[in-house]
C-alpha positions in Angstrom: 6.3 -6.6 25.8 7.5 -6.7 22.2 6.2 -3.6 20.3 7.7 -4.4 17.0 5.2 -4.8 14.2 5.0 -8.3 12.8 3.1 -9.8 9.9 2.4 -13.5 9.2 2.7 -14.4 5.5 0.9 -17.6 4.3 0.7 -18.9 0.8 -0.7 -21.6 -1.4 2.6 -23.5 -1.7 1.3 -25.4 -4.8 1.3 -22.3 -6.9 4.6 -20.8 -8.1 2.9 -17.4 -8.4 2.0 -17.6 -4.7 5.5 -18.4 -3.6 7.0 -15.6 -5.7 4.4 -13.2 -4.3 5.2 -14.4 -0.7 8.9 -13.6 -1.3 8.0 -10.1 -2.6 5.8 -9.5 0.4 8.5 -10.5 2.8 11.1 -8.4 1.1 8.9 -5.3 1.2 7.9 -5.7 4.8 11.4 -6.5 6.1 12.8 -3.5 4.1 10.3 -1.3 6.0 11.5 -2.6 9.3 8.4 -4.8 9.9 9.0 -8.4 11.2 7.8 -11.3 9.0 6.8 -14.7 10.1 6.4 -17.8 7.9 5.2 -21.3 8.9 7.8 -24.1 9.2 5.7 -26.1 6.7 6.0 -23.3 4.1 9.4 -21.9 4.8 11.4 -24.1 2.5 9.2 -23.2 -0.4 8.9 -19.5 0.4 12.6 -19.0 1.0 12.4 -15.6 2.7 15.8 -14.7 4.3 15.3 -12.7 7.5 11.8 -14.1 8.2 11.0 -15.8 11.6 10.0 -19.4 11.0 7.3 -20.6 13.4 5.4 -23.9 13.9 2.1 -24.2 12.0 -0.2 -23.8 15.0 -2.7 -21.1 16.0 0.1 -19.6 18.1 1.8 -18.6 14.8 -0.6 -15.6 14.5 -0.4 -14.4 18.1 0.7 -10.8 18.5 0.9 -10.2 14.8 -0.8 -7.2 13.2 -2.3 -8.9 10.1 -2.0 -12.2 8.2 -1.3 -11.7 4.5 -2.9 -14.7 2.6 -1.7 -15.4 -1.0 -4.0 -17.8 -2.8 -7.7 -18.3 -3.5 -10.7 -18.6 -1.3 -9.7 -22.2 -0.3 -6.4 -20.9 1.0 -8.1 -18.1 3.0 -10.5 -20.7 4.5 -7.5 -22.8 5.5 -5.8 -19.9 7.1 -8.9 -18.8 8.9 -9.2 -22.3 10.4 -5.8 -22.0 12.0 -5.7 -18.3 12.9 -9.2 -17.5 14.1 -8.4 -18.1 17.8 -5.7 -15.3 17.6 -8.3 -12.7 16.6 -6.0 -11.3 13.9 -7.3 -9.9 10.6 -6.7 -11.7 7.3 -5.8 -9.8 4.1 -6.4 -12.0 1.1 -4.6 -11.5 -2.2 -6.4 -13.5 -4.9 -4.3 -15.9 -6.9 -7.1 -18.3 -7.6 -10.3 -18.1 -9.7 -13.2 -16.1 -8.2 -11.5 -15.2 -4.9 -14.6 -13.6 -3.3 -13.0 -13.5 0.1 -9.8 -11.8 -1.1 -9.4 -8.1 -0.8 -7.0 -7.5 -3.8 -5.7 -9.1 -7.0 -2.2 -10.2 -7.6 -1.4 -7.3 -9.9 -2.1 -4.9 -7.0 0.3 -6.6 -4.6 2.9 -3.9 -4.3 0.4 -1.2 -3.5 -1.4 -3.5 -1.1 1.7 -4.1 0.9 2.5 -0.3 0.9 -0.9 0.1 2.5 -0.1 -2.5 5.1 3.2 -0.7 5.8 1.3 2.6 6.2 -1.5 0.9 8.2 -4.0 2.2 5.8 -6.6 -0.4 6.1 -9.7 -1.1 8.2 -10.9 -4.3 9.9 -14.2 -5.9 9.3 -15.9 -8.6 11.3 -17.5 -11.5 9.5 -20.1 -13.6 11.2 -19.4 -17.3 11.7 -21.6 -20.2 12.8 -21.0 -22.7 15.6 -22.1 -26.2 14.8 -23.0 -29.0 17.2 -23.7 -32.6 16.3 -25.8 -34.7 18.6 -26.7 -38.4 18.6 -29.4 -39.7 21.1 -29.1 -36.4 23.0 -25.3 -36.6 23.5 -22.9 -34.2 21.8 -20.6 -36.1 19.4 -18.9 -33.2 17.7 -18.4 -29.4 17.8 -17.1 -27.3 15.0 -17.6 -24.0 13.2 -17.8 -22.4 9.7 -17.2 -19.1 8.1 -19.1 -19.9 4.9 -21.4 -22.7 5.5 -22.2 -26.0 7.3 -23.7 -28.5 4.9 -25.5 -31.8 5.6 -25.0 -33.9 2.5 -26.0 -37.4 1.3 -23.4 -40.2 1.3 -25.1 -42.6 -1.1 -24.9 -41.3 -4.7 -27.8 -43.3 -5.8 -30.4 -42.0 -3.3 -31.5 -38.9 -1.5 -31.0 -38.1 2.1 -34.1 -37.7 4.2 -34.0 -34.8 6.7 -36.3 -32.8 8.9 -35.4 -29.2 9.5 -36.2 -27.1 12.6 -36.1 -23.4 13.4 -36.0 -22.3 17.1 -37.3 -25.6 18.4 -40.2 -25.9 15.9 -40.3 -28.3 13.0 -40.3 -26.6 9.6 -40.4 -29.3 6.9 -39.2 -32.8 5.9 -37.3 -33.1 2.7 -35.8 -35.8 0.5 -32.8 -34.0 -1.0 -29.1 -34.0 -1.8 -28.5 -32.0 1.2 -29.1 -28.8 3.2 -26.8 -25.7 3.4 -26.8 -23.5 6.5 -24.8 -20.4 5.5 -23.6 -17.1 6.7 -23.9 -13.9 4.7 -20.2 -14.4 3.7 -21.1 -17.9 2.5 -24.1 -16.6 0.5 -21.8 -16.3 -2.6 -20.4 -19.8 -2.1 -22.2 -23.1 -1.9 -25.5 -21.5 -1.0 -25.4 -19.4 -4.1 -24.7 -22.5 -6.3 -27.7 -24.2 -4.6 -30.0 -21.3 -5.6 -29.8 -19.2 -2.4 -29.9 -15.4 -2.3 -26.8 -13.1 -2.2 -26.7 -11.4 1.2 -24.6 -8.3 1.7 -21.9 -8.9 4.4 -23.2 -6.3 6.8 -26.6 -7.9 6.9 -26.7 -10.2 9.9 -28.7 -13.3 9.1 -28.6 -17.1 8.7 -29.4 -18.9 5.5 -31.0 -22.3 5.0 -30.9 -23.6 1.4 -32.1 -27.1 0.3 -30.0 -28.8 -2.3 -32.0 -30.4 -5.1 -35.0 -31.0 -2.8 -37.9 -33.2 -4.0 -40.7 -31.0 -2.7 -43.0 -28.2 -3.7 -41.8 -26.0 -0.8 -38.0 -25.9 -1.2 -37.3 -22.2 -1.2 -34.1 -20.7 0.4 -34.8 -19.1 3.7 -33.3 -16.0 5.3 -33.5 -16.4 9.1 -32.8 -14.2 12.2 -29.1 -14.4 13.3 -30.5 -15.1 16.8 -32.2 -18.3 15.7 -31.0 -21.8 16.1 -31.3 -24.0 13.0 -31.4 -27.8 13.2 -31.2 -30.5 10.6 -32.1 -34.1 11.7 -31.0 -37.0 9.5 -33.8 -39.6 9.1 -32.4 -41.9 6.5 -30.1 -42.0 3.5 -27.7 -44.9 4.0 -27.7 -47.7 1.4 -27.3 -51.4 2.4 -24.0 -51.9 4.0 -23.4 -48.2 4.8 -23.1 -47.1 8.4 -23.6 -43.4 7.7 -26.6 -41.7 6.2 -25.0 -38.3 5.6 -21.9 -36.2 6.2 -21.5 -32.7 7.6 -19.0 -30.5 5.9 -17.9 -27.1 7.3 -16.3 -24.8 4.8 -15.5 -27.9 2.7 -12.7 -28.6 5.2 -14.0 -30.2 8.4 -15.9 -33.4 8.1 -18.2 -35.2 10.5 -20.0 -38.5 9.5 -23.7 -38.6 10.4 -25.5 -41.9 11.2 -29.3 -42.0 10.9 -30.8 -40.1 13.8 -28.0 -37.5 14.0 -28.9 -33.9 14.7 -26.9 -30.9 13.5 -27.5 -27.6 15.2 -26.3 -24.3 13.7 -26.2 -21.0 15.5 -24.4 -17.7 15.3 -20.7 -18.2 16.1 -19.1 -16.9 19.3 -15.9 -15.8 17.4 -16.0 -13.8 14.2 -13.4 -14.0 11.5 -11.6 -10.6 10.9 -10.9 -9.4 7.4 -8.6 -6.5 6.6 -10.3 -4.1 4.0 -8.5 -1.5 1.9 -11.6 0.5 1.1 -13.7 2.8 3.3 -14.8 0.6 6.2 -16.4 3.3 8.3 -19.3 4.2 6.1 -22.0 1.4 5.7 -23.1 2.8 2.3 -19.5 2.7 1.1 -19.1 -0.9 2.3 -22.3 -1.8 0.4 -21.0 0.0 -2.8 -17.7 -1.9 -2.6 -19.6 -5.2 -2.3 -21.7 -4.3 -5.2 -18.6 -3.6 -7.3 -17.2 -6.9 -6.1 -20.3 -8.8 -7.3 -20.0 -7.1 -10.7 -16.3 -7.8 -11.1 -16.3 -11.4 -9.8 -19.4 -12.6 -11.7 -18.8 -10.4 -14.8 -22.2 -8.8 -14.5 -23.4 -6.6 -17.4 -23.8 -3.0 -16.4 -23.7 -1.3 -19.8 -26.3 1.5 -20.0 -26.1 2.4 -16.3 -26.1 6.2 -15.9 -26.2 6.7 -12.1 -27.5 9.6 -10.2 -27.0 13.0 -11.9 -24.1 14.9 -10.5 -24.9 17.4 -7.7 -28.2 15.8 -6.9 -28.6 14.0 -3.6 -31.4 12.1 -1.9 -32.8 15.2 -0.1 -33.4 16.9 -3.5 -35.6 14.1 -4.8 -39.2 15.1 -5.4 -41.7 13.4 -3.0 -43.4 10.2 -4.3 -47.1 10.6 -5.2 -49.5 8.4 -3.4 
């Protein structure tokens, strides 16, 4: 068995900064005696002498220690799609805009790779969802998502009509632009844009968020991770259209939905692993890091915050009066 440490490096090849960063990562790792792999579809752009060039298949990540991903959230979702079967953690370095899934920014790259070399990182599991599409009782598609599975309308000029179900019981019928079924990781993505709540990653839950629903009851829902969500497509196709809706998973995997299609969403059987550079062992520390991430990514105003006085912990707090 090969015991040499190996890292897979993947980049957004459309960004010059990502390619330059990939070369720097490869040079640092190779200089430290760590093997580097690059995909055959990216090798000509990355140009990393000494790196092993491998086919762009899920096998590329097999037996690697970590996958360093250089790009934005879209790049990380692309990499997760390919590497999830290998069960290898992803370490994202943000070269995009918000970059909520990334662990570090481009200016931190040298120190990030030093931590990879020293194996000073932890691994965090992120919940996924498994998605099944049925038509007349028969399964027509199976897929999955890290962020969300979204049933959306096809016809721009009209709404899609859907009925939602939780654990085998009907919940409501909506005329809407669509329905988002999201994970906690996806709560800061499409579900957030649709008005859903932000859910801390360590909270295990499923989200269901209507998109522009024409109804009095159209609140986002936070549901048990053990539940099964279903969205049944009633109508939505215009004259001449075959499909009433479309299922998108992470904005990458598409399934067309005719009237009568049923989309079932449940907790995924395989998580996505993310490498974290902070304190991954303390839940409170993880929560604090996510709070800091929200403030930084959304530019939230925190001026005036004073925090707990130094030297005073929770046990010293006076009891609350009834």
